[in-house]
C-alpha positions as CSV (number, residue, x, y, z in Angstrom):
1,X,29.0,85.4,99.0
2,X,31.1,82.3,99.6
3,X,30.4,81.0,96.3
4,X,31.0,84.2,94.1
5,X,34.4,84.6,96.0
6,X,35.3,81.0,95.3
7,X,34.4,81.4,91.7
8,X,35.9,84.8,91.5
9,X,39.5,83.1,92.6
10,X,39.4,79.5,91.6
11,X,37.9,79.4,88.1
12,X,40.0,80.7,85.0
13,X,37.2,82.9,84.0
14,X,37.0,84.4,87.4
15,X,40.6,85.1,87.3
16,X,40.5,86.9,84.0
17,X,37.4,88.9,84.9
18,X,39.8,90.0,88.5
19,X,42.8,90.7,86.2
20,X,40.7,92.7,83.9
21,X,38.9,94.6,86.7
22,X,42.2,95.5,88.3
23,X,43.7,96.2,85.0
24,X,41.3,99.0,84.1
25,X,41.4,100.4,87.6
26,X,44.9,100.5,87.6
27,X,45.0,102.4,83.7
28,X,42.0,104.9,85.1
29,X,44.5,106.0,88.1
30,X,47.7,106.1,85.6
31,X,45.6,108.3,83.0
32,X,44.2,110.8,85.5
33,X,48.0,110.9,87.2
34,X,49.5,111.6,83.4
35,X,46.6,113.8,82.7
36,X,46.6,116.2,85.7
37,X,50.3,116.4,85.1
38,X,49.9,117.5,81.5
39,X,47.2,120.1,82.7
40,X,49.4,121.5,85.1
41,X,52.6,121.8,82.6
42,X,50.9,123.4,79.3
43,X,54.3,124.5,77.8
44,X,55.1,121.0,77.2
């Protein structure tokens, strides 16, 4: 597990992977909130 975390946080590919994972999770949360807000206000 130490080797995996070391690769994730120290290599450029690991950092790009971490950024991509965090970006996708953030985008999913944003879209969920946006869709729920749109479903609650259908007149807009």
